[in-house]
C-alpha positions in Angstrom: -15.4 3.2 14.3 -14.6 6.1 12.2 -17.1 8.5 10.7 -16.7 11.2 7.8 -19.1 14.0 7.9 -19.2 16.2 5.1 -15.5 16.5 4.6 -14.1 18.6 1.8 -10.7 19.4 0.8 -9.6 22.8 -1.3 -6.3 23.7 -2.4 -6.2 26.9 -4.2 -9.5 26.9 -6.6 -9.2 23.1 -7.0 -11.5 20.9 -4.8 -9.8 17.3 -4.6 -12.6 16.1 -2.0 -16.3 17.3 -1.9 -18.6 16.2 0.9 -17.7 12.7 2.0 -19.9 11.0 4.2 -19.2 7.4 5.3 -18.2 5.2 8.4 -15.7 2.4 8.5 -16.6 -0.8 10.8 -14.4 -2.1 13.4 -12.3 -5.0 12.4 -13.4 -4.8 8.6 -10.9 -4.3 5.7 -12.1 -1.4 3.4 -10.7 -1.4 -0.1 -10.7 2.2 -1.2 -11.0 2.4 -5.0 -10.6 4.7 -8.0 -8.4 5.6 -10.9 -5.4 7.5 -10.5 -6.0 10.9 -9.5 -9.6 10.3 -8.0 -8.8 11.3 -4.6 -7.8 8.2 -2.8 -4.3 9.5 -1.3 -6.0 12.9 -0.2 -8.7 10.9 1.4 -6.4 8.4 3.4 -4.2 11.6 4.2 -7.3 13.4 5.8 -8.3 10.3 7.8 -5.0 9.9 9.2 -4.5 13.6 10.2 -1.9 14.5 7.9 -4.1 16.7 6.2 -6.9 19.3 7.8 -10.2 19.3 6.0 -11.5 22.3 4.4 -14.6 21.3 5.9 -16.5 19.0 7.7 -15.1 16.3 10.4 -13.6 13.3 11.0 -14.3 11.6 14.0 -12.8 8.3 15.6 -15.2 6.6 18.3 -13.6 7.2 21.7 -12.0 10.7 20.6 -13.2 14.0 20.8 -12.5 17.6 21.4 -8.9 18.4 20.6 -7.5 14.9 21.4 -5.0 13.7 18.8 -6.3 10.4 17.4 -2.8 10.0 15.6 -1.5 7.6 18.6 -4.2 5.0 17.3 -3.4 5.2 13.7 -0.9 3.4 11.8 -0.2 4.8 8.2 1.7 3.6 5.4 2.6 5.5 2.3 2.7 4.5 -1.0 6.5 5.1 -1.6 7.8 4.6 2.0 11.3 6.2 2.6 13.7 4.5 5.1 17.4 5.7 5.7 19.4 3.0 3.6 22.3 2.6 6.4 19.7 1.9 9.3 18.7 -1.6 10.0 15.0 -3.4 10.2 15.0 -3.4 13.9 16.3 0.2 14.3 13.6 1.7 11.8 10.9 -0.1 13.6 12.2 0.3 17.1 12.6 4.2 16.2 9.0 4.2 15.4 7.9 2.6 18.9 9.8 5.0 20.7 8.0 7.8 18.6 4.7 6.7 20.3 6.2 7.0 23.9 7.8 3.7 24.6 10.9 3.5 26.6 14.1 2.4 24.5 14.1 -1.2 25.9 10.6 -1.7 25.5 10.6 -0.2 22.1 13.1 -2.8 20.7 11.1 -5.7 22.4 8.1 -4.4 20.4 9.8 -3.9 17.4 11.4 -7.6 17.2 7.8 -9.0 18.1 6.0 -6.9 15.2 8.8 -8.2 12.6 8.0 -11.5 13.5 4.3 -11.2 12.9 5.3 -9.1 9.4 7.5 -12.4 8.5 10.9 -10.3 9.0 12.4 -12.0 12.1 15.5 -13.2 10.2 16.3 -9.7 8.4 16.2 -7.6 11.6 20.0 -7.0 11.6 19.8 -6.4 7.7 20.3 -2.7 6.9 17.5 -1.2 4.4 19.7 -1.3 1.2 20.0 -4.9 1.4 15.8 -5.5 1.3 13.9 -6.6 -1.4 10.7 -4.4 -2.6 8.8 -6.9 -0.9 10.5 -7.0 2.1 10.7 -3.1 2.2 6.9 -3.0 1.9 6.5 -5.6 5.0 9.0 -3.2 6.9 6.5 -0.1 6.2 3.6 -2.3 7.7 5.8 -3.0 10.8 6.8 0.6 11.5 2.7 1.4 10.9 1.4 -1.2 13.4 4.5 -1.3 16.0 1.9 0.6 18.5 -0.9 -1.4 17.8 -3.1 1.1 16.1 -6.9 0.8 16.2 -7.1 2.1 12.6 -4.5 1.0 9.7 -4.1 2.9 6.6 -2.2 2.0 3.4 -1.7 3.7 0.3 -1.4 1.6 -2.6 0.5 -1.2 -0.4 0.8 -3.8 -3.2 1.1 -1.7 -6.1 5.0 -2.6 -6.3 4.8 -6.0 -5.6 5.0 -9.3 -7.7 2.0 -11.7 -7.5 4.0 -13.8 -4.4 4.5 -10.4 -3.0 0.9 -9.8 -3.5 -0.6 -12.8 -2.1 1.7 -12.4 1.0 0.7 -8.7 1.7 -3.0 -9.9 1.2 -2.5 -12.8 4.0 -1.0 -10.6 6.2 -3.6 -7.7 6.0 -6.4 -10.4 6.7 -4.5 -11.7 10.1 -4.2 -7.9 10.9 -7.8 -7.6 10.4 -8.4 -9.4 13.5 -7.8 -6.8 15.8 -7.5 -3.7 13.5 -9.5 -1.7 11.5 -8.1 -1.2 7.8 -8.6 0.9 4.8 -6.2 0.5 1.9 -6.0 2.3 -1.3 -5.9 0.4 -4.9 -6.8 0.8 -8.5 -6.9 -2.6 -9.0 -10.4 -4.3 -8.8 -9.1 -7.8 -8.3 -7.2 -7.0 -5.3 -10.1 -5.6 -3.7 -12.0 -9.1 -4.1 -9.2 -10.9 -2.6 -9.7 -9.6 0.7 -12.0 -6.6 1.4 -15.4 -6.8 3.7 -16.2 -3.3 2.0 -15.9 -1.3 -1.2 -15.4 2.9 -1.0 -15.4 4.0 -4.5 -13.9 7.5 -5.1 -14.6 9.2 -8.6 -13.0 12.8 -8.8 -13.1 13.6 -5.4 -16.5 12.3 -4.6 -18.2 8.9 -3.4 -19.6 6.7 -6.7 -20.1 3.6 -4.2 -19.9 2.5 -0.9 -21.3 -1.3 0.2 -20.4 -4.4 1.2 -18.2 -6.3 -1.4 -20.8 -9.0 -1.3 -23.7 -6.5 -2.2 -21.6 -5.0 -5.1 -20.4 -8.1 -6.9 -24.3 -9.3 -6.6 -25.4 -6.1 -8.0 -22.9 -5.6 -10.6 -22.8 -9.2 -11.9 -22.6 -8.1 -15.3 -23.0 -5.2 -17.9 -20.9 -2.8 -19.6 -17.5 -1.8 -18.4 -15.3 1.1 -19.6 -11.4 1.1 -19.9 -9.7 4.3 -20.5 -5.9 4.2 -21.3 -2.8 6.1 -22.0 -2.2 4.3 -25.3 -4.2 2.9 -27.8 -6.0 -0.6 -27.2 -5.5 -2.2 -30.4 -3.0 -5.0 -29.2 -4.6 -5.4 -26.0 -8.1 -6.0 -27.9 -6.4 -8.4 -30.2 -5.1 -10.5 -27.2 -8.7 -10.2 -25.2 -10.4 -11.7 -28.5 -7.8 -14.7 -28.6 -7.8 -15.5 -25.1 -11.1 -14.5 -24.0 -13.5 -15.2 -27.0 -16.7 -14.6 -24.4 -16.2 -11.1 -24.1 -17.4 -8.5 -26.4 -15.3 -5.4 -26.9 -15.7 -2.3 -28.9 -12.6 0.0 -28.8 -12.2 3.5 -30.2 -8.5 4.8 -29.8 -7.7 4.8 -26.1 -11.1 3.8 -24.7 -12.8 0.3 -24.8 -16.4 -0.7 -23.8 -16.3 -4.6 -22.4 -19.7 -6.5 -22.7 -19.1 -10.0 -21.0 -21.7 -12.7 -19.9 -19.0 -13.5 -17.4 -19.5 -12.2 -13.8 -18.1 -9.1 -12.8 -15.4 -11.6 -10.7 -14.2 -12.7 -13.7 -14.0 -9.5 -15.7 -11.7 -8.3 -12.8 -8.9 -10.7 -14.2 -8.4 -8.3 -17.2 -9.8 -5.1 -16.0 -7.2 -5.1 -12.9 
């Protein structure tokens, strides 16, 4: 579906991405994992054509040369911004028009898409009247109204409550029946719920790329390192009380977790 070959991206003297090589399979969900600042957002921007790589190529199957692949790509930024005074149907209708649809056809497409994402009852609401979860759904709607082959989402669940996360996960699984999806997250548990493949980035380089099943089997136990912005003393006390099966060693803002549990269980508190 999409192949990334020796892609690097440099700003000034800083290399944000270094020699990325990977491919994404059609109609699969790939979780782009990594800590904040690892290069996830930059990777998505390069894949979506919003940034041009300093070196290397991004090739979408069926497109070559100077063809613009953005017509087959849908993109949702981490913090989507919409004019507060516009209605839901107007936002998605405008997005459809941008892809070349006549106004009447764009409105029809917008209505169908809003039904798909669960906003059928809110089409005439203004953006200012929407909850955080509804705004995320609106963001997905404007990204898929033109029926893209490839959908990219930057931290689509980061601002959602648990129920909103589950709704978003269900929506992405439904969309993957006809769309290749890659979404970024720093929460391992989110990836375990819906991803087919895992692509992990560390300091702008690929640290791991494999199927989720293979990753879970090959990393079923072992040591896990957690680094935080503040001391982990209270977190350690909590873990010792509620997860006595886990061995923890903390030094200031760094903790090493040794567990007899599976990686799937570890992710419940790592994420």
